[in-house]
C-alpha positions as CSV (number, residue, x, y, z in Angstrom):
1,M,-46.5,167.6,10.3
2,P,-47.4,164.1,9.1
3,A,-44.3,162.1,8.0
4,V,-43.8,161.4,4.3
5,D,-41.3,158.5,3.7
6,Y,-39.4,159.7,0.6
7,A,-37.6,156.4,0.2
8,E,-41.0,154.6,0.2
9,A,-42.4,157.2,-2.2
10,K,-39.6,156.5,-4.7
11,R,-40.2,152.8,-4.4
12,V,-44.0,153.1,-5.0
13,L,-43.5,155.5,-7.8
14,N,-41.0,153.4,-9.7
15,E,-42.9,150.2,-9.0
16,T,-46.2,151.7,-10.3
17,F,-44.5,153.1,-13.3
18,S,-43.1,149.7,-14.3
19,E,-46.5,148.1,-13.8
20,T,-48.2,150.8,-15.9
21,L,-45.7,150.4,-18.7
22,Q,-46.8,146.8,-19.0
23,Q,-50.5,147.1,-18.6
24,C,-53.2,149.3,-17.0
25,S,-55.6,147.8,-14.6
26,P,-59.4,147.9,-15.4
27,T,-59.7,150.6,-12.6
28,T,-57.0,152.7,-14.2
29,A,-58.5,152.4,-17.6
30,E,-61.9,153.5,-16.2
31,L,-60.3,156.5,-14.5
32,L,-58.5,157.5,-17.7
33,K,-61.8,157.5,-19.5
34,R,-63.9,159.2,-16.8
35,Y,-61.4,162.1,-16.4
36,E,-60.2,162.2,-20.0
37,D,-61.4,165.8,-20.6
38,A,-59.8,167.2,-17.4
39,L,-56.6,165.2,-18.0
40,D,-56.4,166.4,-21.6
41,I,-56.5,170.0,-20.4
42,V,-53.9,169.5,-17.7
43,F,-51.4,167.6,-19.9
44,E,-51.9,170.0,-22.8
45,S,-51.4,173.1,-20.6
46,K,-48.2,175.0,-20.9
47,T,-48.0,175.2,-17.1
48,Q,-46.2,171.9,-16.5
49,S,-46.5,172.4,-12.8
50,Y,-50.2,171.3,-12.8
51,R,-49.5,167.8,-13.8
52,E,-46.4,167.5,-11.6
53,V,-48.3,168.7,-8.5
54,L,-51.0,166.1,-9.2
55,L,-48.4,163.3,-9.4
56,G,-46.9,164.3,-6.1
57,C,-50.3,164.6,-4.4
58,A,-51.5,161.2,-5.7
59,L,-48.3,159.7,-4.4
60,V,-48.5,161.3,-0.9
61,H,-52.2,160.2,-0.7
62,I,-50.8,156.6,-0.9
63,I,-47.8,157.0,1.4
64,N,-49.7,158.8,4.2
65,P,-53.4,159.3,3.9
66,T,-53.5,161.6,7.0
67,V,-51.8,164.3,4.9
68,N,-54.0,167.1,3.5
69,I,-52.8,167.1,-0.1
70,R,-54.2,170.6,-0.6
71,L,-51.6,172.0,1.8
72,P,-48.1,171.8,0.3
73,Y,-46.4,174.1,2.8
74,V,-45.5,173.0,6.3
75,K,-46.5,176.3,7.8
76,Q,-50.1,175.7,6.7
77,G,-50.9,173.4,9.6
78,P,-50.3,170.0,11.3
79,T,-51.7,168.0,8.3
80,A,-49.6,169.9,5.7
81,F,-46.7,168.4,3.8
82,N,-43.5,169.7,2.2
83,G,-44.3,169.9,-1.5
84,R,-41.0,171.3,-2.5
85,T,-39.0,168.7,-0.8
86,L,-41.2,165.9,-2.2
87,D,-40.6,167.4,-5.7
88,E,-36.9,167.8,-5.3
89,Q,-36.2,164.4,-3.8
90,V,-38.8,162.3,-5.6
91,I,-40.9,163.7,-8.4
92,N,-38.5,165.8,-10.4
93,P,-35.6,163.2,-10.3
94,F,-38.1,160.5,-11.4
95,L,-39.4,162.5,-14.3
96,M,-35.9,163.4,-15.4
97,S,-34.6,159.9,-15.1
98,K,-37.5,158.7,-17.3
99,Q,-36.8,161.4,-19.8
100,I,-40.3,162.9,-19.4
101,P,-40.6,166.6,-20.1
102,C,-40.8,168.5,-16.8
103,S,-40.3,171.9,-15.2
104,K,-37.6,172.9,-12.7
105,G,-40.2,172.5,-9.9
106,P,-43.8,173.6,-9.4
107,Y,-43.0,175.1,-6.0
108,L,-40.2,177.3,-7.3
109,A,-42.5,179.2,-9.7
110,T,-46.2,178.5,-10.1
111,F,-47.1,177.5,-6.6
112,R,-44.7,179.4,-4.4
113,R,-45.5,181.6,-1.4
114,N,-47.6,179.2,0.8
115,V,-50.5,178.8,-1.7
116,R,-53.3,176.3,-1.1
117,L,-54.3,173.9,-3.8
118,D,-57.9,175.1,-4.0
119,E,-60.0,177.9,-5.6
120,S,-58.4,180.6,-3.5
121,T,-55.2,180.3,-5.6
122,R,-57.0,180.6,-9.0
123,S,-57.0,184.3,-9.5
124,G,-53.2,184.6,-9.4
125,L,-52.6,182.1,-12.1
126,R,-52.1,182.6,-15.9
127,D,-53.8,179.4,-17.1
128,Q,-56.9,179.4,-14.9
129,H,-58.7,176.9,-17.2
130,G,-55.8,174.4,-16.7
131,Y,-55.9,175.0,-13.0
132,D,-59.7,174.3,-12.9
133,A,-59.0,171.0,-14.6
134,M,-56.2,170.2,-12.1
135,L,-58.6,170.8,-9.2
136,I,-61.2,168.4,-10.7
137,V,-58.6,165.6,-10.8
138,L,-57.2,166.6,-7.4
139,G,-60.6,166.4,-5.9
140,A,-61.1,162.9,-7.3
141,I,-57.7,161.8,-5.9
142,E,-58.6,163.3,-2.5
143,A,-61.9,161.3,-2.5
144,A,-60.2,158.0,-3.2
145,D,-60.5,156.1,0.1
146,N,-59.1,152.6,-0.6
147,E,-55.7,151.4,-1.7
148,N,-56.8,150.1,-5.1
149,D,-58.4,153.4,-6.1
150,K,-55.4,155.4,-4.8
151,K,-52.9,153.4,-6.7
152,A,-55.2,153.5,-9.8
153,F,-55.1,157.3,-9.8
154,L,-51.3,157.2,-9.6
155,S,-51.2,154.8,-12.5
156,C,-53.7,156.9,-14.4
157,L,-51.4,160.0,-14.1
158,L,-48.3,157.9,-15.0
159,K,-50.0,156.6,-18.1
160,R,-50.6,160.2,-19.2
161,F,-46.9,161.0,-18.5
162,I,-45.9,158.0,-20.6
163,I,-48.1,159.3,-23.5
164,L,-46.5,162.7,-23.0
165,R,-43.1,161.1,-23.3
166,E,-44.1,159.3,-26.5
167,K,-44.9,162.6,-28.1
168,S,-41.6,164.2,-27.1
169,S,-38.2,163.7,-28.7
170,I,-35.9,161.4,-26.8
171,Q,-32.2,162.2,-27.3
172,L,-30.3,158.9,-27.7
173,S,-27.0,158.4,-25.9
174,G,-24.0,157.3,-27.9
175,I,-20.5,156.3,-26.9
176,A,-17.3,156.4,-28.9
177,R,-15.9,153.2,-27.6
178,M,-16.7,150.2,-25.4
179,S,-14.8,146.9,-24.8
180,V,-16.3,143.6,-25.6
181,E,-16.7,142.9,-21.8
182,Q,-18.6,146.2,-21.4
183,Y,-20.8,145.3,-24.4
184,Q,-21.6,142.0,-22.8
185,V,-22.8,143.7,-19.6
186,F,-24.6,146.3,-21.7
187,L,-26.5,143.8,-23.9
188,N,-27.5,141.7,-20.9
189,T,-29.0,144.8,-19.3
190,L,-30.6,146.1,-22.4
191,L,-32.2,142.8,-23.4
192,H,-33.6,142.4,-19.9
193,N,-36.0,145.3,-20.6
194,Q,-39.5,144.4,-21.7
195,S,-40.1,145.6,-25.2
196,G,-42.5,143.2,-26.7
197,G,-39.7,141.6,-28.7
198,L,-38.6,144.9,-30.3
199,L,-35.2,145.3,-28.7
200,P,-34.0,141.7,-29.7
201,M,-35.3,142.4,-33.2
202,L,-33.4,145.7,-33.5
203,V,-30.2,144.2,-32.1
204,T,-30.3,141.3,-34.6
205,I,-30.9,143.7,-37.5
206,A,-28.0,145.8,-36.4
207,V,-25.7,142.8,-36.2
208,F,-26.5,141.7,-39.8
209,Q,-26.1,145.3,-41.0
210,T,-22.7,145.4,-39.4
211,I,-21.6,142.1,-41.0
212,N,-22.8,143.4,-44.3
213,D,-20.7,146.5,-43.9
214,Q,-17.6,144.9,-42.6
215,C,-17.5,142.0,-45.1
216,S,-18.9,143.9,-48.1
217,C,-21.5,141.2,-48.6
218,G,-23.7,143.2,-50.9
219,W,-26.9,142.1,-49.0
220,D,-30.3,143.7,-49.1
221,I,-31.6,143.3,-45.6
222,N,-35.4,143.5,-45.3
223,Y,-37.2,143.4,-42.0
224,Q,-40.8,143.7,-40.7
225,G,-42.5,145.7,-38.0
226,I,-42.6,143.9,-34.7
227,N,-46.4,143.3,-34.8
228,A,-46.4,142.2,-38.4
229,A,-47.3,138.5,-39.0
230,D,-44.9,136.7,-41.4
231,G,-47.8,134.8,-43.0
232,A,-49.8,138.0,-43.6
233,T,-46.9,139.7,-45.3
234,G,-45.6,136.7,-47.2
235,A,-42.1,137.1,-45.7
236,P,-40.3,133.9,-44.7
237,G,-39.0,135.5,-41.5
238,D,-38.7,138.6,-39.3
239,I,-35.6,139.4,-41.3
240,T,-34.9,138.4,-44.8
241,I,-31.6,138.8,-46.5
242,F,-31.4,139.0,-50.3
243,K,-28.5,139.2,-52.8
244,N,-29.1,139.8,-56.4
245,G,-32.8,139.4,-55.8
246,Q,-32.4,135.9,-54.3
247,I,-33.0,134.9,-50.7
248,V,-29.7,134.2,-48.9
249,K,-31.0,133.8,-45.4
250,A,-34.2,134.2,-43.4
251,I,-34.1,134.9,-39.6
252,E,-36.8,134.5,-36.9
253,V,-36.1,136.4,-33.7
254,T,-38.0,135.0,-30.8
255,E,-38.4,135.2,-27.0
256,R,-40.7,132.1,-27.0
257,P,-39.6,128.5,-26.6
258,I,-38.5,126.7,-29.7
259,S,-40.0,123.2,-29.8
260,E,-40.0,120.5,-32.5
261,T,-43.6,121.4,-33.4
262,R,-42.6,125.0,-33.9
263,V,-39.7,124.1,-36.2
264,V,-42.0,121.7,-38.3
265,T,-44.6,124.4,-38.6
266,T,-42.0,127.0,-39.6
267,F,-40.6,124.6,-42.2
268,N,-44.1,123.9,-43.7
269,T,-45.4,127.5,-43.7
270,K,-42.2,129.6,-44.4
271,I,-39.1,127.6,-45.3
272,A,-40.4,125.1,-47.9
273,I,-42.8,127.3,-49.7
274,N,-40.2,130.1,-50.1
275,D,-37.4,127.6,-50.7
276,V,-35.2,129.2,-48.0
277,K,-32.1,127.1,-47.9
278,D,-30.6,128.9,-44.8
279,Y,-32.9,129.6,-41.9
280,L,-31.8,130.9,-38.5
281,F,-33.7,131.1,-35.2
282,V,-32.2,133.8,-32.9
283,Y,-33.5,133.2,-29.4
284,T,-33.2,135.3,-26.2
285,A,-34.3,132.9,-23.5
286,T,-34.0,129.2,-23.1
287,A,-32.2,127.0,-25.6
288,P,-34.3,125.1,-28.2
289,E,-35.7,121.7,-27.1
290,D,-33.9,118.6,-28.1
291,G,-36.6,117.8,-30.6
292,A,-36.0,121.0,-32.4
293,Y,-32.4,120.1,-33.1
294,S,-33.5,116.5,-34.1
295,V,-36.0,117.7,-36.7
296,A,-33.5,120.3,-38.0
297,K,-31.1,117.4,-38.8
298,V,-33.9,115.7,-40.8
299,Y,-34.4,118.9,-42.9
300,F,-30.6,119.3,-43.3
301,A,-30.6,115.9,-45.1
302,Q,-33.3,117.4,-47.5
303,G,-31.0,120.4,-48.3
304,Y,-32.2,122.9,-45.8
305,D,-30.0,124.4,-43.1
306,I,-31.9,125.3,-40.0
307,N,-29.7,126.7,-37.2
308,F,-30.2,128.2,-33.7
309,I,-28.2,130.8,-31.8
310,K,-28.6,132.8,-28.6
311,L,-28.7,136.5,-29.4
312,S,-26.1,137.6,-26.9
313,N,-23.7,134.9,-28.2
314,F,-24.3,136.0,-31.8
315,V,-23.5,139.6,-31.0
316,L,-20.4,138.9,-28.9
317,S,-18.9,136.4,-31.4
318,T,-19.4,139.0,-34.1
319,F,-17.6,141.6,-32.0
320,I,-14.7,139.2,-31.2
321,A,-14.3,138.2,-34.9
322,G,-14.3,141.9,-35.9
323,N,-12.5,144.9,-34.4
324,V,-13.1,148.2,-32.7
325,E,-14.7,149.5,-36.0
326,T,-17.1,146.5,-35.9
327,R,-18.5,147.6,-32.5
328,Q,-18.7,151.2,-33.5
329,R,-20.7,150.3,-36.7
330,F,-23.0,148.2,-34.6
331,T,-23.7,151.2,-32.3
332,D,-24.3,153.5,-35.2
333,H,-26.8,151.0,-36.8
334,M,-28.6,150.7,-33.4
335,L,-28.9,154.4,-33.0
336,T,-30.3,154.7,-36.6
337,L,-32.9,152.0,-35.9
338,L,-33.8,153.5,-32.6
339,R,-34.4,156.9,-34.1
340,Q,-37.3,155.6,-36.1
341,D,-40.6,157.3,-35.2
342,S,-42.2,153.9,-34.8
343,V,-39.9,153.0,-31.9
344,P,-41.6,153.8,-28.5
345,A,-39.9,156.2,-26.2
346,A,-39.7,153.5,-23.5
347,V,-37.4,151.5,-25.8
348,K,-35.2,154.5,-26.5
349,T,-35.0,155.2,-22.7
350,A,-34.1,151.6,-22.1
351,W,-31.1,152.1,-24.4
352,N,-30.0,155.2,-22.6
353,D,-30.5,153.8,-19.1
354,S,-28.6,150.6,-20.0
355,L,-25.8,152.5,-21.4
356,Q,-25.6,154.8,-18.4
357,E,-25.5,151.8,-16.1
358,V,-22.5,150.4,-17.9
359,I,-20.7,153.8,-18.1
360,G,-21.4,154.5,-14.5
361,A,-20.0,151.1,-13.5
Protein backbone atom coordinates (compact mmCIF):
# COMPACT_ATOMS: atom_id res chain seq x y z
CA MET A 1 0.00 0.00 0.00
CA PRO A 2 1.44 3.45 -0.94
CA ALA A 3 2.29 5.56 2.07
CA VAL A 4 0.18 8.60 2.95
CA ASP A 5 1.96 11.00 5.29
CA TYR A 6 -0.89 12.19 7.52
CA ALA A 7 1.19 14.93 9.15
CA GLU A 8 2.06 16.31 5.73
CA ALA A 9 -1.58 15.99 4.69
CA LYS A 10 -2.63 18.13 7.66
CA ARG A 11 -0.02 20.73 6.80
CA VAL A 12 -1.01 20.96 3.13
CA LEU A 13 -4.72 21.09 3.99
CA ASN A 14 -4.36 23.89 6.53
CA GLU A 15 -1.92 25.84 4.38
CA THR A 16 -4.18 25.66 1.33
CA PHE A 17 -7.20 26.61 3.42
CA SER A 18 -5.45 29.75 4.68
CA GLU A 19 -4.42 30.68 1.15
CA THR A 20 -7.94 30.08 -0.17
CA LEU A 21 -9.42 32.28 2.54
CA GLN A 22 -7.28 35.14 1.31
CA GLN A 23 -7.60 34.71 -2.43
CA CYS A 24 -8.31 32.07 -5.08
CA SER A 25 -5.73 31.60 -7.81
CA PRO A 26 -6.80 32.11 -11.46
CA THR A 27 -6.65 28.33 -11.95
CA THR A 28 -8.90 27.73 -8.95
CA ALA A 29 -11.35 30.36 -10.15
CA GLU A 30 -11.46 28.68 -13.57
CA LEU A 31 -12.12 25.26 -12.01
CA LEU A 32 -14.90 26.68 -9.83
CA LYS A 33 -16.58 27.97 -12.97
CA ARG A 34 -15.95 24.90 -15.14
CA TYR A 35 -17.31 22.44 -12.56
CA GLU A 36 -19.90 24.74 -11.01
CA ASP A 37 -22.89 22.57 -11.93
CA ALA A 38 -21.38 19.37 -10.53
CA LEU A 39 -20.10 21.13 -7.41
CA ASP A 40 -23.53 22.67 -6.81
CA ILE A 41 -25.10 19.22 -6.85
CA VAL A 42 -22.43 17.72 -4.57
CA PHE A 43 -22.54 20.52 -2.01
CA GLU A 44 -26.33 20.72 -2.01
CA SER A 45 -26.71 16.96 -1.57
CA LYS A 46 -27.96 15.72 1.77
CA THR A 47 -25.25 13.06 1.55
CA GLN A 48 -22.36 14.98 3.12
CA SER A 49 -20.05 12.04 2.46
CA TYR A 50 -19.72 12.96 -1.22
CA ARG A 51 -17.97 16.26 -0.61
CA GLU A 52 -15.89 14.89 2.25
CA VAL A 53 -14.62 12.01 0.12
CA LEU A 54 -13.69 14.43 -2.67
CA LEU A 55 -11.67 16.54 -0.24
CA GLY A 56 -9.75 13.50 0.97
CA CYS A 57 -9.10 12.24 -2.56
CA ALA A 58 -7.87 15.64 -3.76
CA LEU A 59 -5.50 15.78 -0.79
CA VAL A 60 -4.15 12.25 -1.30
CA HIS A 61 -3.56 12.99 -4.98
CA ILE A 62 -1.18 15.75 -3.87
CA ILE A 63 0.54 13.85 -1.07
CA ASN A 64 1.16 10.65 -3.03
CA PRO A 65 0.22 10.57 -6.74
CA THR A 66 0.91 6.81 -6.92
CA VAL A 67 -2.29 6.19 -4.93
CA ASN A 68 -5.40 5.12 -6.83
CA ILE A 69 -7.92 7.54 -5.32
CA ARG A 70 -10.82 5.32 -6.38
CA LEU A 71 -9.69 2.57 -4.00
CA PRO A 72 -10.26 3.75 -0.39
CA TYR A 73 -9.78 0.33 1.26
CA VAL A 74 -6.36 -1.28 1.70
CA LYS A 75 -7.67 -4.74 0.75
CA GLN A 76 -8.45 -3.43 -2.74
CA GLY A 77 -4.88 -3.71 -3.95
CA PRO A 78 -1.31 -2.37 -3.70
CA THR A 79 -2.27 1.12 -4.91
CA ALA A 80 -5.22 1.53 -2.52
CA PHE A 81 -5.27 3.86 0.51
CA ASN A 82 -6.98 3.83 3.89
CA GLY A 83 -9.86 6.27 3.42
CA ARG A 84 -11.25 5.82 6.92
CA THR A 85 -7.92 6.53 8.63
CA LEU A 86 -7.39 9.58 6.42
CA ASP A 87 -10.83 10.86 7.36
CA GLU A 88 -10.46 10.18 11.08
CA GLN A 89 -6.96 11.65 11.38
CA VAL A 90 -7.09 14.51 8.89
CA ILE A 91 -10.35 15.40 7.12
CA ASN A 92 -12.95 15.16 9.88
CA PRO A 93 -10.84 16.91 12.56
CA PHE A 94 -10.07 19.67 10.04
CA LEU A 95 -13.72 20.25 9.14
CA MET A 96 -14.75 20.25 12.78
CA SER A 97 -11.97 22.65 13.78
CA LYS A 98 -13.07 25.08 11.06
CA GLN A 99 -16.72 24.70 12.13
CA ILE A 100 -17.73 23.41 8.73
CA PRO A 101 -20.80 21.14 8.68
CA CYS A 102 -19.72 17.52 8.28
CA SER A 103 -20.78 13.93 8.86
CA LYS A 104 -19.30 11.51 11.38
CA GLY A 105 -17.33 9.94 8.55
CA PRO A 106 -18.09 8.84 4.97
CA TYR A 107 -16.52 5.43 5.48
CA LEU A 108 -18.67 4.69 8.52
CA ALA A 109 -21.91 4.95 6.57
CA THR A 110 -22.19 5.80 2.88
CA PHE A 111 -18.97 4.17 1.65
CA ARG A 112 -18.46 1.19 3.93
CA ARG A 113 -17.79 -2.42 2.92
CA ASN A 114 -14.87 -2.10 0.52
CA VAL A 115 -16.69 -0.05 -2.11
CA ARG A 116 -14.88 1.43 -5.09
CA LEU A 117 -15.40 5.07 -5.97
CA ASP A 118 -16.72 4.38 -9.46
CA GLU A 119 -19.93 3.47 -11.30
CA SER A 120 -20.09 0.02 -9.69
CA THR A 121 -21.12 1.59 -6.37
CA ARG A 122 -23.93 3.76 -7.78
CA SER A 123 -26.83 1.30 -7.50
CA GLY A 124 -26.53 0.95 -3.74
CA LEU A 125 -26.75 4.68 -3.01
CA ARG A 126 -29.80 6.77 -2.17
CA ASP A 127 -28.71 9.98 -3.90
CA GLN A 128 -27.45 8.64 -7.22
CA HIS A 129 -27.65 12.06 -8.90
CA GLY A 130 -25.31 13.48 -6.27
CA TYR A 131 -22.96 10.52 -6.68
CA ASP A 132 -22.82 11.03 -10.45
CA ALA A 133 -21.78 14.64 -9.85
CA MET A 134 -19.16 13.48 -7.35
CA LEU A 135 -17.69 11.12 -9.96
CA ILE A 136 -17.44 13.95 -12.49
CA VAL A 137 -15.33 16.00 -10.06
CA LEU A 138 -13.37 12.93 -8.94
CA GLY A 139 -12.49 12.14 -12.55
CA ALA A 140 -11.20 15.67 -13.06
CA ILE A 141 -9.09 15.45 -9.87
CA GLU A 142 -7.71 12.11 -11.02
CA ALA A 143 -6.74 13.59 -14.41
CA ALA A 144 -4.79 16.49 -12.86
CA ASP A 145 -1.16 15.66 -13.55
CA ASN A 146 0.80 18.69 -12.34
CA GLU A 147 1.23 20.21 -8.89
CA ASN A 148 -0.47 23.50 -9.78
CA ASP A 149 -3.65 21.80 -11.02
CA LYS A 150 -3.71 19.33 -8.12
CA LYS A 151 -3.50 22.13 -5.56
CA ALA A 152 -6.03 24.19 -7.51
CA PHE A 153 -8.56 21.36 -7.21
CA LEU A 154 -7.97 21.17 -3.46
CA SER A 155 -8.41 24.94 -3.20
CA CYS A 156 -11.54 24.72 -5.36
CA LEU A 157 -13.14 22.26 -2.95
CA LEU A 158 -12.04 24.26 0.08
CA LYS A 159 -13.62 27.38 -1.42
CA ARG A 160 -16.93 25.54 -1.66
CA PHE A 161 -16.56 24.36 1.95
CA ILE A 162 -15.95 27.98 2.97
CA ILE A 163 -19.13 29.03 1.15
CA LEU A 164 -20.97 26.18 2.88
CA ARG A 165 -19.75 27.43 6.25
CA GLU A 166 -20.89 30.97 5.44
CA LYS A 167 -24.41 29.64 4.96
CA SER A 168 -24.39 27.73 8.23
CA SER A 169 -24.85 29.06 11.74
CA ILE A 170 -21.63 29.43 13.74
CA GLN A 171 -22.16 29.12 17.47
CA LEU A 172 -20.03 31.75 19.19
CA SER A 173 -18.06 30.84 22.30
CA GLY A 174 -18.37 32.98 25.39
CA ILE A 175 -16.62 32.94 28.74
CA ALA A 176 -17.78 34.13 32.12
CA ARG A 177 -14.48 35.61 33.23
CA MET A 178 -10.95 36.36 31.99
CA SER A 179 -8.12 38.25 33.62
CA VAL A 180 -6.58 41.33 32.02
CA GLU A 181 -3.48 39.27 31.27
CA GLN A 182 -5.58 36.61 29.53
CA TYR A 183 -7.40 39.28 27.57
CA GLN A 184 -4.07 40.69 26.41
CA VAL A 185 -3.06 37.32 24.97
CA PHE A 186 -6.55 36.83 23.54
CA LEU A 187 -6.61 40.21 21.78
CA ASN A 188 -3.15 39.75 20.31
CA THR A 189 -4.23 36.37 18.94
CA LEU A 190 -7.59 37.62 17.69
CA LEU A 191 -6.26 40.72 15.95
CA HIS A 192 -3.56 38.67 14.24
CA ASN A 193 -6.30 37.09 12.09
CA GLN A 194 -6.86 38.54 8.64
CA SER A 195 -10.33 40.08 8.49
CA GLY A 196 -10.04 42.96 6.06
CA GLY A 197 -10.17 45.38 8.98
CA LEU A 198 -13.44 44.04 10.39
CA LEU A 199 -12.12 42.63 13.67
CA PRO A 200 -10.31 45.86 14.70
CA MET A 201 -13.48 47.77 13.85
CA LEU A 202 -15.71 45.50 15.94
CA VAL A 203 -13.31 45.57 18.88
CA THR A 204 -13.18 49.38 18.81
CA ILE A 205 -16.97 49.66 18.64
CA ALA A 206 -17.31 47.25 21.57
CA VAL A 207 -14.87 49.30 23.68
CA PHE A 208 -16.82 52.52 23.13
CA GLN A 209 -20.11 50.74 23.84
CA THR A 210 -18.60 49.44 27.07
CA ILE A 211 -17.43 52.91 28.12
CA ASN A 212 -20.86 54.28 27.31
CA ASP A 213 -22.49 51.67 29.54
CA GLN A 214 -20.07 51.90 32.43
CA CYS A 215 -19.92 55.67 32.57
CA SER A 216 -23.55 56.38 31.60
CA CYS A 217 -22.32 58.76 28.89
CA GLY A 218 -25.61 58.93 27.03
CA TRP A 219 -23.86 58.48 23.69
CA ASP A 220 -25.40 57.42 20.41
CA ILE A 221 -22.69 55.35 18.72
CA ASN A 222 -23.02 55.07 14.95
CA TYR A 223 -20.75 52.96 12.80
CA GLN A 224 -20.37 52.00 9.18
CA GLY A 225 -19.96 48.76 7.30
CA ILE A 226 -16.34 47.78 6.79
CA ASN A 227 -16.50 48.40 3.04
CA ALA A 228 -18.34 51.71 3.22
CA ALA A 229 -16.36 54.80 2.23
CA ASP A 230 -16.65 57.69 4.68
CA GLY A 231 -16.86 60.22 1.86
CA ALA A 232 -19.67 58.34 0.14
CA THR A 233 -21.79 58.18 3.29
CA GLY A 234 -20.93 61.65 4.56
CA ALA A 235 -19.76 60.24 7.90
CA PRO A 236 -16.66 61.87 9.43
CA GLY A 237 -15.23 58.52 10.54
CA ASP A 238 -15.71 54.78 10.75
CA ILE A 239 -17.37 55.38 14.11
CA THR A 240 -19.17 58.58 15.05
CA ILE A 241 -20.34 59.34 18.58
CA PHE A 242 -23.25 61.73 19.09
CA LYS A 243 -24.80 63.22 22.21
CA ASN A 244 -27.98 65.26 22.03
CA GLY A 245 -27.64 65.26 18.25
CA GLN A 246 -24.14 66.77 18.28
CA ILE A 247 -20.91 65.02 17.27
CA VAL A 248 -18.82 64.29 20.35
CA LYS A 249 -16.05 62.28 18.70
CA ALA A 250 -15.22 60.62 15.40
CA ILE A 251 -12.96 57.58 15.15
CA GLU A 252 -11.03 56.10 12.26
CA VAL A 253 -9.87 52.50 12.70
CA THR A 254 -6.94 51.63 10.49
CA GLU A 255 -4.45 48.92 9.70
CA ARG A 256 -2.58 51.20 7.27
CA PRO A 257 0.29 53.58 8.10
CA ILE A 258 -0.66 57.02 9.38
CA SER A 259 1.45 59.68 7.66
CA GLU A 260 1.38 63.47 7.79
CA THR A 261 -0.30 63.53 4.39
CA ARG A 262 -3.03 61.21 5.59
CA VAL A 263 -3.78 63.38 8.62
CA VAL A 264 -3.93 66.50 6.45
CA THR A 265 -6.28 64.80 3.99
CA THR A 266 -8.49 63.56 6.82
CA PHE A 267 -8.63 67.04 8.32
CA ASN A 268 -9.63 68.64 5.02
CA THR A 269 -12.17 66.03 3.94
CA LYS A 270 -13.72 64.90 7.22
CA ILE A 271 -12.76 66.91 10.29
CA ALA A 272 -13.02 70.53 9.15
CA ILE A 273 -16.15 70.20 7.00
CA ASN A 274 -17.99 68.37 9.81
CA ASP A 275 -16.47 70.58 12.54
CA VAL A 276 -15.33 67.52 14.51
CA LYS A 277 -13.47 68.88 17.53
CA ASP A 278 -12.28 65.48 18.77
CA TYR A 279 -10.91 62.98 16.25
CA LEU A 280 -9.19 59.70 17.09
CA PHE A 281 -7.07 57.40 14.94
CA VAL A 282 -7.10 53.85 16.32
CA TYR A 283 -4.30 51.86 14.72
CA THR A 284 -3.33 48.21 14.86
CA ALA A 285 0.12 48.12 13.29
CA THR A 286 3.01 50.59 13.36
CA ALA A 287 2.83 53.86 15.25
CA PRO A 288 2.02 57.04 13.29
CA GLU A 289 4.91 58.81 11.61
CA ASP A 290 6.47 61.81 13.36
CA GLY A 291 4.93 64.12 10.79
CA ALA A 292 1.45 62.93 11.76
CA TYR A 293 2.02 64.06 15.37
CA SER A 294 3.51 67.36 14.22
CA VAL A 295 0.58 68.35 12.03
CA ALA A 296 -1.83 67.23 14.77
CA LYS A 297 -0.22 69.88 17.03
CA VAL A 298 -0.88 72.50 14.39
CA TYR A 299 -4.56 71.57 14.26
CA PHE A 300 -4.71 71.54 18.06
CA ALA A 301 -3.77 75.20 18.04
CA GLN A 302 -6.75 75.76 15.73
CA GLY A 303 -9.15 74.10 18.20
CA TYR A 304 -9.15 70.53 16.91
CA ASP A 305 -7.98 67.57 18.99
CA ILE A 306 -6.50 64.80 16.84
CA ASN A 307 -5.17 61.85 18.81
CA PHE A 308 -3.67 58.44 18.10
CA ILE A 309 -3.80 55.20 20.09
CA LYS A 310 -2.92 51.59 19.45
CA LEU A 311 -6.00 49.40 19.65
CA SER A 312 -4.60 46.83 22.08
CA ASN A 313 -3.44 49.61 24.45
CA PHE A 314 -6.86 51.26 24.23
CA VAL A 315 -8.68 48.06 25.16
CA LEU A 316 -6.35 47.11 28.01
CA SER A 317 -6.31 50.59 29.55
CA THR A 318 -10.12 50.54 29.52
CA PHE A 319 -10.10 47.17 31.27
CA ILE A 320 -7.62 48.32 33.90
CA ALA A 321 -9.57 51.53 34.56
CA GLY A 322 -12.74 49.47 34.92
CA ASN A 323 -13.48 46.24 36.75
CA VAL A 324 -14.64 42.67 36.16
CA GLU A 325 -18.00 43.96 34.94
CA THR A 326 -16.21 46.12 32.36
CA ARG A 327 -14.57 43.10 30.78
CA GLN A 328 -17.81 41.14 30.81
CA ARG A 329 -19.70 43.98 29.16
CA PHE A 330 -17.04 44.15 26.46
CA THR A 331 -17.41 40.42 25.80
CA ASP A 332 -21.19 40.75 25.62
CA HIS A 333 -20.95 43.62 23.14
CA MET A 334 -18.46 41.70 21.00
CA LEU A 335 -20.74 38.67 20.88
CA THR A 336 -23.69 40.85 19.86
CA LEU A 337 -21.66 42.46 17.07
CA LEU A 338 -20.30 39.13 15.87
CA ARG A 339 -23.79 37.61 15.67
CA GLN A 340 -24.76 40.04 12.91
CA ASP A 341 -25.57 38.24 9.66
CA SER A 342 -23.14 40.49 7.79
CA VAL A 343 -20.16 39.17 9.79
CA PRO A 344 -18.41 36.38 7.81
CA ALA A 345 -18.18 32.94 9.36
CA ALA A 346 -14.37 33.13 9.16
CA VAL A 347 -14.40 36.09 11.57
CA LYS A 348 -16.71 34.26 13.98
CA THR A 349 -14.47 31.21 13.83
CA ALA A 350 -11.42 33.41 14.48
CA TRP A 351 -13.09 34.58 17.71
CA ASN A 352 -13.79 30.99 18.80
CA ASP A 353 -10.32 29.75 17.90
CA SER A 354 -8.57 32.64 19.66
CA LEU A 355 -10.66 32.13 22.77
CA GLN A 356 -9.99 28.41 22.78
CA GLU A 357 -6.26 29.04 22.46
CA VAL A 358 -6.28 31.21 25.59
CA ILE A 359 -8.53 28.88 27.57
CA GLY A 360 -6.45 25.90 26.51
CA ALA A 361 -3.28 27.66 27.68
